[in-house]
VOTI-999420 format. One record per atom (N, C-alpha, C): chain; x, y, z. Coordinates in Angstrom, 1 decimal, m for minus. Layout:
// residues N
<atom 'A' <X Y Z>>,
...
// end
This chain:
// residues 149
<atom 'A' <85.2 109.8 158.4>>,
<atom 'A' <86.2 109.8 157.4>>,
<atom 'A' <87.1 108.6 157.5>>,
<atom 'A' <87.5 108.1 156.3>>,
<atom 'A' <88.3 106.8 156.3>>,
<atom 'A' <89.5 107.0 155.4>>,
<atom 'A' <90.4 106.0 155.5>>,
<atom 'A' <91.7 106.1 154.9>>,
<atom 'A' <92.0 104.8 154.1>>,
<atom 'A' <92.7 105.0 153.0>>,
<atom 'A' <93.3 103.9 152.2>>,
<atom 'A' <94.8 104.0 152.3>>,
<atom 'A' <95.4 102.9 152.7>>,
<atom 'A' <96.9 102.8 152.8>>,
<atom 'A' <97.5 101.7 152.0>>,
<atom 'A' <98.5 102.0 151.2>>,
<atom 'A' <99.2 101.0 150.4>>,
<atom 'A' <100.7 101.1 150.5>>,
<atom 'A' <101.4 100.0 150.4>>,
<atom 'A' <102.8 100.0 150.5>>,
<atom 'A' <103.4 99.2 149.3>>,
<atom 'A' <104.4 99.7 148.7>>,
<atom 'A' <105.1 99.1 147.6>>,
<atom 'A' <106.6 99.2 147.8>>,
<atom 'A' <107.3 98.2 147.3>>,
<atom 'A' <108.8 98.2 147.3>>,
<atom 'A' <109.2 98.4 145.8>>,
<atom 'A' <109.9 99.4 145.6>>,
<atom 'A' <110.2 99.8 144.2>>,
<atom 'A' <111.7 99.7 144.0>>,
<atom 'A' <112.1 99.2 142.9>>,
<atom 'A' <113.6 99.0 142.6>>,
<atom 'A' <114.2 100.2 141.9>>,
<atom 'A' <114.1 101.3 142.6>>,
<atom 'A' <114.8 102.6 142.2>>,
<atom 'A' <115.0 103.4 143.5>>,
<atom 'A' <116.0 104.3 143.4>>,
<atom 'A' <116.3 105.2 144.5>>,
<atom 'A' <115.1 106.1 144.8>>,
<atom 'A' <115.0 106.6 146.1>>,
<atom 'A' <113.9 107.5 146.4>>,
<atom 'A' <113.9 108.7 145.6>>,
<atom 'A' <115.0 109.3 145.2>>,
<atom 'A' <115.0 110.5 144.4>>,
<atom 'A' <114.4 110.3 143.0>>,
<atom 'A' <114.6 109.1 142.5>>,
<atom 'A' <114.1 108.8 141.2>>,
<atom 'A' <112.6 108.5 141.3>>,
<atom 'A' <112.2 107.8 142.3>>,
<atom 'A' <110.7 107.5 142.5>>,
<atom 'A' <110.0 108.8 142.8>>,
<atom 'A' <110.6 109.7 143.6>>,
<atom 'A' <110.0 111.0 143.9>>,
<atom 'A' <109.7 111.8 142.6>>,
<atom 'A' <110.7 111.8 141.7>>,
<atom 'A' <110.5 112.5 140.4>>,
<atom 'A' <109.3 111.9 139.6>>,
<atom 'A' <109.1 110.6 139.7>>,
<atom 'A' <108.0 109.9 139.0>>,
<atom 'A' <106.7 110.3 139.6>>,
<atom 'A' <106.7 110.8 140.9>>,
<atom 'A' <105.4 111.2 141.5>>,
<atom 'A' <105.0 112.7 141.2>>,
<atom 'A' <106.0 113.5 140.7>>,
<atom 'A' <105.7 114.9 140.5>>,
<atom 'A' <105.8 115.4 139.1>>,
<atom 'A' <106.5 114.8 138.2>>,
<atom 'A' <106.7 115.3 136.9>>,
<atom 'A' <105.5 114.8 136.0>>,
<atom 'A' <105.0 115.7 135.2>>,
<atom 'A' <103.8 115.4 134.4>>,
<atom 'A' <104.1 114.2 133.5>>,
<atom 'A' <105.2 114.1 132.8>>,
<atom 'A' <105.5 113.0 131.9>>,
<atom 'A' <105.6 111.7 132.7>>,
<atom 'A' <106.2 111.7 133.8>>,
<atom 'A' <106.2 110.5 134.6>>,
<atom 'A' <104.9 110.1 135.2>>,
<atom 'A' <104.1 111.1 135.7>>,
<atom 'A' <102.8 110.8 136.2>>,
<atom 'A' <101.9 110.1 135.1>>,
<atom 'A' <102.0 110.6 133.9>>,
<atom 'A' <101.3 110.1 132.8>>,
<atom 'A' <101.6 108.7 132.4>>,
<atom 'A' <102.8 108.2 132.9>>,
<atom 'A' <103.2 106.8 132.6>>,
<atom 'A' <102.6 105.8 133.5>>,
<atom 'A' <102.1 106.2 134.7>>,
<atom 'A' <101.7 105.2 135.7>>,
<atom 'A' <100.3 105.5 136.4>>,
<atom 'A' <99.9 106.7 136.3>>,
<atom 'A' <98.7 107.1 137.1>>,
<atom 'A' <97.5 106.5 136.4>>,
<atom 'A' <96.5 106.1 137.2>>,
<atom 'A' <95.3 105.5 136.8>>,
<atom 'A' <95.2 104.0 137.2>>,
<atom 'A' <94.1 103.5 137.5>>,
<atom 'A' <93.9 102.1 138.0>>,
<atom 'A' <94.2 101.1 137.0>>,
<atom 'A' <94.7 99.9 137.4>>,
<atom 'A' <95.0 98.8 136.6>>,
<atom 'A' <95.6 99.1 135.3>>,
<atom 'A' <95.1 98.7 134.2>>,
<atom 'A' <95.7 99.0 132.9>>,
<atom 'A' <95.0 100.2 132.1>>,
<atom 'A' <94.3 101.0 132.9>>,
<atom 'A' <93.6 102.2 132.3>>,
<atom 'A' <94.6 103.3 132.1>>,
<atom 'A' <94.8 103.8 130.9>>,
<atom 'A' <95.9 104.7 130.6>>,
<atom 'A' <95.5 106.2 131.0>>,
<atom 'A' <96.5 106.9 131.4>>,
<atom 'A' <96.4 108.4 131.5>>,
<atom 'A' <96.3 109.0 130.2>>,
<atom 'A' <95.3 109.9 130.0>>,
<atom 'A' <95.2 110.6 128.7>>,
<atom 'A' <96.1 111.8 128.7>>,
<atom 'A' <96.1 112.5 129.9>>,
<atom 'A' <97.0 113.7 130.0>>,
<atom 'A' <97.3 113.9 131.5>>,
<atom 'A' <98.4 114.6 131.7>>,
<atom 'A' <98.8 114.9 133.1>>,
<atom 'A' <99.5 116.3 133.1>>,
<atom 'A' <99.2 117.1 134.0>>,
<atom 'A' <99.8 118.4 134.2>>,
<atom 'A' <100.3 118.5 135.6>>,
<atom 'A' <101.4 119.1 135.9>>,
<atom 'A' <101.9 119.2 137.2>>,
<atom 'A' <102.8 120.4 137.4>>,
<atom 'A' <102.6 121.1 138.5>>,
<atom 'A' <103.5 122.3 138.9>>,
<atom 'A' <104.0 121.9 140.3>>,
<atom 'A' <105.1 121.1 140.3>>,
<atom 'A' <105.5 120.5 141.6>>,
<atom 'A' <106.2 121.5 142.5>>,
<atom 'A' <105.4 122.4 143.1>>,
<atom 'A' <105.9 123.3 144.2>>,
<atom 'A' <104.8 123.5 145.1>>,
<atom 'A' <105.1 123.8 146.4>>,
<atom 'A' <104.0 124.0 147.3>>,
<atom 'A' <103.1 125.1 146.8>>,
<atom 'A' <101.8 124.8 146.7>>,
<atom 'A' <100.8 125.7 146.1>>,
<atom 'A' <100.5 125.4 144.7>>,
<atom 'A' <101.4 124.7 144.0>>,
<atom 'A' <101.3 124.3 142.6>>,
<atom 'A' <100.2 123.3 142.4>>,
<atom 'A' <99.6 123.3 141.2>>,
<atom 'A' <98.5 122.4 141.0>>,
<atom 'A' <98.9 121.2 140.1>>,
<atom 'A' <98.1 120.1 140.2>>,
<atom 'A' <98.2 119.0 139.3>>,
<atom 'A' <96.8 118.6 138.8>>,
<atom 'A' <96.8 118.0 137.6>>,
<atom 'A' <95.6 117.4 137.1>>,
<atom 'A' <95.9 116.2 136.2>>,
<atom 'A' <95.1 115.1 136.4>>,
<atom 'A' <95.4 113.9 135.6>>,
<atom 'A' <94.0 113.4 135.1>>,
<atom 'A' <94.0 113.1 133.8>>,
<atom 'A' <92.8 112.6 133.1>>,
<atom 'A' <93.2 111.1 132.7>>,
<atom 'A' <92.2 110.2 133.0>>,
<atom 'A' <92.4 108.8 132.5>>,
<atom 'A' <91.1 108.3 132.2>>,
<atom 'A' <91.1 107.2 131.4>>,
<atom 'A' <89.9 106.5 130.9>>,
<atom 'A' <89.8 105.1 131.6>>,
<atom 'A' <88.6 104.7 131.9>>,
<atom 'A' <88.4 103.3 132.4>>,
<atom 'A' <87.9 102.4 131.2>>,
<atom 'A' <87.8 101.1 131.4>>,
<atom 'A' <87.4 100.2 130.4>>,
<atom 'A' <86.1 100.5 129.7>>,
<atom 'A' <85.2 101.1 130.4>>,
<atom 'A' <83.9 101.5 129.9>>,
<atom 'A' <83.9 102.8 129.0>>,
<atom 'A' <85.1 103.4 128.9>>,
<atom 'A' <85.3 104.6 128.1>>,
<atom 'A' <85.0 105.9 128.8>>,
<atom 'A' <84.7 105.8 130.1>>,
<atom 'A' <84.4 107.0 130.9>>,
<atom 'A' <85.7 107.7 131.2>>,
<atom 'A' <85.7 109.0 131.1>>,
<atom 'A' <86.9 109.8 131.4>>,
<atom 'A' <86.8 110.3 132.9>>,
<atom 'A' <87.9 110.1 133.6>>,
<atom 'A' <87.9 110.6 135.0>>,
<atom 'A' <89.0 111.6 135.1>>,
<atom 'A' <88.7 112.7 135.9>>,
<atom 'A' <89.7 113.7 136.1>>,
<atom 'A' <89.9 114.0 137.6>>,
<atom 'A' <91.1 113.9 138.1>>,
<atom 'A' <91.4 114.3 139.4>>,
<atom 'A' <92.4 115.4 139.4>>,
<atom 'A' <92.3 116.3 140.4>>,
<atom 'A' <93.1 117.5 140.5>>,
<atom 'A' <93.3 117.8 141.9>>,
<atom 'A' <94.3 118.7 142.1>>,
<atom 'A' <94.6 119.1 143.5>>,
<atom 'A' <95.8 120.0 143.5>>,
<atom 'A' <96.3 120.2 144.7>>,
<atom 'A' <97.4 121.1 144.9>>,
<atom 'A' <98.5 120.4 145.8>>,
<atom 'A' <99.7 120.8 145.5>>,
<atom 'A' <100.8 120.2 146.3>>,
<atom 'A' <100.9 121.0 147.6>>,
<atom 'A' <100.7 120.3 148.7>>,
<atom 'A' <100.7 121.0 150.1>>,
<atom 'A' <102.0 121.0 150.8>>,
<atom 'A' <102.7 119.8 150.6>>,
<atom 'A' <104.0 119.7 151.3>>,
<atom 'A' <105.0 118.9 150.3>>,
<atom 'A' <106.2 119.4 150.2>>,
<atom 'A' <107.2 118.7 149.3>>,
<atom 'A' <108.5 118.7 150.1>>,
<atom 'A' <108.9 117.5 150.5>>,
<atom 'A' <110.2 117.3 151.1>>,
<atom 'A' <110.9 116.2 150.3>>,
<atom 'A' <111.6 116.7 149.3>>,
<atom 'A' <112.3 115.8 148.3>>,
<atom 'A' <113.5 115.2 149.0>>,
<atom 'A' <113.7 113.9 148.9>>,
<atom 'A' <112.9 112.9 148.2>>,
<atom 'A' <112.1 111.9 149.2>>,
<atom 'A' <111.7 112.4 150.3>>,
<atom 'A' <111.0 111.5 151.3>>,
<atom 'A' <109.5 111.7 151.5>>,
<atom 'A' <109.0 112.8 151.1>>,
<atom 'A' <107.5 113.0 151.4>>,
<atom 'A' <106.9 114.0 150.4>>,
<atom 'A' <105.7 113.7 150.1>>,
<atom 'A' <104.9 114.5 149.2>>,
<atom 'A' <103.4 114.4 149.7>>,
<atom 'A' <102.8 115.6 149.9>>,
<atom 'A' <101.4 115.7 150.3>>,
<atom 'A' <100.6 116.6 149.4>>,
<atom 'A' <99.5 116.1 149.0>>,
<atom 'A' <98.6 116.8 148.0>>,
<atom 'A' <97.2 116.8 148.4>>,
<atom 'A' <96.5 117.8 148.1>>,
<atom 'A' <95.0 117.7 148.2>>,
<atom 'A' <94.5 116.9 146.9>>,
<atom 'A' <93.3 116.4 147.0>>,
<atom 'A' <92.8 115.6 146.0>>,
<atom 'A' <91.3 115.8 145.8>>,
<atom 'A' <90.8 115.9 144.6>>,
<atom 'A' <89.4 116.0 144.4>>,
<atom 'A' <89.1 115.5 143.0>>,
<atom 'A' <87.9 114.9 142.8>>,
<atom 'A' <87.5 114.5 141.5>>,
<atom 'A' <86.7 115.6 140.9>>,
<atom 'A' <87.2 116.0 139.7>>,
<atom 'A' <86.5 117.1 139.0>>,
<atom 'A' <85.5 116.6 137.9>>,
<atom 'A' <85.7 115.3 137.5>>,
<atom 'A' <84.9 114.6 136.6>>,
<atom 'A' <85.1 113.1 136.8>>,
<atom 'A' <84.0 112.3 136.8>>,
<atom 'A' <84.1 110.9 137.0>>,
<atom 'A' <84.4 110.6 138.5>>,
<atom 'A' <85.2 109.6 138.7>>,
<atom 'A' <85.6 109.2 140.1>>,
<atom 'A' <84.4 108.7 140.9>>,
<atom 'A' <84.6 108.7 142.2>>,
<atom 'A' <83.6 108.2 143.1>>,
<atom 'A' <82.5 109.2 143.4>>,
<atom 'A' <81.3 108.8 143.2>>,
<atom 'A' <80.1 109.7 143.5>>,
<atom 'A' <80.2 110.3 144.9>>,
<atom 'A' <80.6 109.5 145.9>>,
<atom 'A' <80.7 110.0 147.2>>,
<atom 'A' <81.7 111.1 147.4>>,
<atom 'A' <82.7 111.2 146.5>>,
<atom 'A' <83.8 112.1 146.7>>,
<atom 'A' <83.6 113.4 145.8>>,
<atom 'A' <82.6 113.4 144.9>>,
<atom 'A' <82.5 114.5 144.0>>,
<atom 'A' <82.4 115.8 144.8>>,
<atom 'A' <83.3 116.8 144.4>>,
<atom 'A' <83.3 118.1 145.0>>,
<atom 'A' <83.8 118.1 146.4>>,
<atom 'A' <84.4 117.0 146.9>>,
<atom 'A' <85.0 116.9 148.2>>,
<atom 'A' <86.5 116.9 148.1>>,
<atom 'A' <87.2 117.4 149.0>>,
<atom 'A' <88.7 117.5 149.0>>,
<atom 'A' <89.2 116.5 150.0>>,
<atom 'A' <90.1 115.6 149.6>>,
<atom 'A' <90.7 114.6 150.5>>,
<atom 'A' <92.2 114.9 150.4>>,
<atom 'A' <93.0 114.0 151.1>>,
<atom 'A' <94.4 114.3 151.2>>,
<atom 'A' <95.2 113.0 150.8>>,
<atom 'A' <96.2 113.2 150.0>>,
<atom 'A' <97.1 112.1 149.6>>,
<atom 'A' <98.5 112.3 150.0>>,
<atom 'A' <99.1 111.4 150.7>>,
<atom 'A' <100.5 111.5 151.2>>,
<atom 'A' <101.3 110.3 150.7>>,
<atom 'A' <102.4 110.6 150.1>>,
<atom 'A' <103.4 109.6 149.7>>,
<atom 'A' <104.6 109.8 150.6>>,
<atom 'A' <105.0 108.6 151.2>>,
<atom 'A' <106.2 108.6 152.1>>,
<atom 'A' <107.2 107.7 151.4>>,
<atom 'A' <108.4 108.1 151.2>>,
<atom 'A' <109.5 107.3 150.6>>,
<atom 'A' <110.6 107.0 151.5>>,
<atom 'A' <111.0 105.8 151.6>>,
<atom 'A' <112.1 105.4 152.5>>,
<atom 'A' <113.1 104.5 151.7>>,
<atom 'A' <114.4 104.8 151.8>>,
<atom 'A' <115.4 104.0 151.2>>,
<atom 'A' <115.5 102.6 151.8>>,
<atom 'A' <115.5 101.6 151.0>>,
<atom 'A' <115.7 100.2 151.5>>,
<atom 'A' <116.7 99.6 150.6>>,
<atom 'A' <117.0 98.3 150.9>>,
<atom 'A' <118.1 97.6 150.2>>,
<atom 'A' <117.9 97.5 148.7>>,
<atom 'A' <116.6 97.3 148.2>>,
<atom 'A' <116.4 97.2 146.8>>,
<atom 'A' <116.1 98.5 146.1>>,
<atom 'A' <115.9 99.6 146.9>>,
<atom 'A' <115.6 100.9 146.3>>,
<atom 'A' <114.7 101.7 147.3>>,
<atom 'A' <113.4 101.6 147.1>>,
<atom 'A' <112.5 102.5 147.9>>,
<atom 'A' <111.3 101.7 148.4>>,
<atom 'A' <110.9 102.0 149.7>>,
<atom 'A' <109.6 101.6 150.1>>,
<atom 'A' <108.7 102.8 150.1>>,
<atom 'A' <107.7 102.7 149.3>>,
<atom 'A' <106.7 103.8 149.1>>,
<atom 'A' <105.4 103.4 149.9>>,
<atom 'A' <105.0 104.4 150.8>>,
<atom 'A' <103.7 104.2 151.5>>,
<atom 'A' <102.8 105.4 151.0>>,
<atom 'A' <101.7 105.0 150.5>>,
<atom 'A' <100.7 106.0 150.1>>,
<atom 'A' <99.5 105.9 151.1>>,
<atom 'A' <99.1 107.1 151.6>>,
<atom 'A' <98.0 107.2 152.5>>,
<atom 'A' <97.0 108.2 151.9>>,
<atom 'A' <95.8 107.7 151.5>>,
<atom 'A' <94.8 108.6 151.0>>,
<atom 'A' <93.8 108.7 152.1>>,
<atom 'A' <93.7 109.9 152.7>>,
<atom 'A' <93.0 110.1 153.9>>,
<atom 'A' <91.8 111.1 153.7>>,
<atom 'A' <90.9 111.1 154.6>>,
<atom 'A' <89.7 112.1 154.6>>,
<atom 'A' <88.7 111.7 153.5>>,
<atom 'A' <88.7 110.4 153.2>>,
<atom 'A' <87.7 109.9 152.3>>,
<atom 'A' <86.3 109.8 153.0>>,
<atom 'A' <85.2 109.9 152.3>>,
<atom 'A' <83.9 110.0 153.0>>,
<atom 'A' <83.4 108.7 153.5>>,
<atom 'A' <83.6 107.6 152.9>>,
<atom 'A' <83.0 106.3 153.3>>,
<atom 'A' <84.1 105.2 153.2>>,
<atom 'A' <83.7 104.1 153.8>>,
<atom 'A' <84.6 102.9 153.7>>,
<atom 'A' <84.6 102.3 152.3>>,
<atom 'A' <83.4 102.4 151.6>>,
<atom 'A' <83.3 102.0 150.2>>,
<atom 'A' <84.2 102.8 149.3>>,
<atom 'A' <84.2 104.1 149.5>>,
<atom 'A' <85.1 105.0 148.8>>,
<atom 'A' <86.6 104.7 149.0>>,
<atom 'A' <86.9 104.4 150.3>>,
<atom 'A' <88.3 104.1 150.6>>,
<atom 'A' <88.7 102.8 149.9>>,
<atom 'A' <87.9 101.8 149.9>>,
<atom 'A' <88.2 100.5 149.2>>,
<atom 'A' <88.3 100.8 147.7>>,
<atom 'A' <87.5 101.6 147.1>>,
<atom 'A' <87.6 101.9 145.7>>,
<atom 'A' <88.9 102.6 145.4>>,
<atom 'A' <89.2 103.6 146.2>>,
<atom 'A' <90.5 104.3 146.0>>,
<atom 'A' <91.7 103.4 146.2>>,
<atom 'A' <91.6 102.5 147.2>>,
<atom 'A' <92.6 101.5 147.4>>,
<atom 'A' <92.9 100.7 146.2>>,
<atom 'A' <91.8 100.2 145.5>>,
<atom 'A' <91.9 99.5 144.3>>,
<atom 'A' <92.5 100.3 143.2>>,
<atom 'A' <92.0 101.5 143.0>>,
<atom 'A' <92.6 102.4 142.0>>,
<atom 'A' <94.1 102.7 142.2>>,
<atom 'A' <94.4 103.1 143.4>>,
<atom 'A' <95.8 103.4 143.7>>,
<atom 'A' <96.7 102.1 143.6>>,
<atom 'A' <96.1 101.0 144.0>>,
<atom 'A' <96.8 99.7 143.9>>,
<atom 'A' <97.3 99.4 142.4>>,
<atom 'A' <96.3 99.6 141.5>>,
<atom 'A' <96.7 99.4 140.1>>,
<atom 'A' <97.7 100.4 139.6>>,
<atom 'A' <97.6 101.6 140.0>>,
<atom 'A' <98.5 102.7 139.6>>,
<atom 'A' <99.9 102.4 140.2>>,
<atom 'A' <100.0 102.0 141.4>>,
<atom 'A' <101.3 101.8 142.0>>,
<atom 'A' <101.9 100.5 141.5>>,
<atom 'A' <101.1 99.5 141.1>>,
<atom 'A' <101.6 98.3 140.4>>,
<atom 'A' <102.3 98.7 139.1>>,
<atom 'A' <101.7 99.7 138.4>>,
<atom 'A' <102.3 100.1 137.1>>,
<atom 'A' <103.6 100.8 137.4>>,
<atom 'A' <103.6 101.6 138.4>>,
<atom 'A' <104.9 102.3 138.8>>,
<atom 'A' <106.0 101.3 139.2>>,
<atom 'A' <105.6 100.3 140.0>>,
<atom 'A' <106.5 99.3 140.4>>,
<atom 'A' <107.1 98.5 139.2>>,
<atom 'A' <106.2 98.2 138.3>>,
<atom 'A' <106.6 97.4 137.1>>,
<atom 'A' <107.5 98.2 136.2>>,
<atom 'A' <107.3 99.5 136.1>>,
<atom 'A' <108.1 100.4 135.3>>,
<atom 'A' <109.6 100.3 135.7>>,
<atom 'A' <109.8 100.3 137.0>>,
<atom 'A' <111.2 100.2 137.5>>,
<atom 'A' <111.7 98.8 137.5>>,
<atom 'A' <110.9 97.8 137.7>>,
<atom 'A' <111.3 96.4 137.6>>,
<atom 'A' <111.8 96.1 136.2>>,
<atom 'A' <111.2 96.8 135.2>>,
<atom 'A' <111.5 96.5 133.8>>,
<atom 'A' <112.8 97.3 133.4>>,
<atom 'A' <113.5 97.9 134.4>>,
<atom 'A' <114.8 98.4 134.1>>,
<atom 'A' <114.8 99.9 133.9>>,
<atom 'A' <113.7 100.7 133.9>>,
<atom 'A' <113.8 102.1 133.7>>,
<atom 'A' <114.1 102.8 135.0>>,
<atom 'A' <115.3 103.1 135.2>>,
<atom 'A' <115.7 103.7 136.4>>,
<atom 'A' <116.1 105.2 136.2>>,
<atom 'A' <115.8 105.7 135.0>>,
<atom 'A' <116.1 107.1 134.7>>,
<atom 'A' <115.0 108.0 135.1>>,
// end
């Protein structure tokens, strides 16, 4: 099992960034790699609650990831199960992995650390690192462009 770890510095307070991680409307604005848009997002942000996000890639393929919120410590930590229900990495189909977001207050706002663990291969970890990197870049840009609400 392997892990993808990413860190971003975001120009918004941890409570605002936390909300962007759990509310369906906010998730829909940044989730998905690079410039590939989310088609839909659903979220029930409570321990045991589910989430599902659909997005398209440049080749027109739809990808769907889903999971359950396992731990919620607002505004510092969020842990979710993760699985591809459509599209995604072939190596991960029907497997459950674990995504953890850690948020720490810093001078400009928030340092966000994402750890996607329990992935099946190094190739899958690098692919997820690329995908999450694009998504987190969109999230970072959103707050850099002045949306702090």
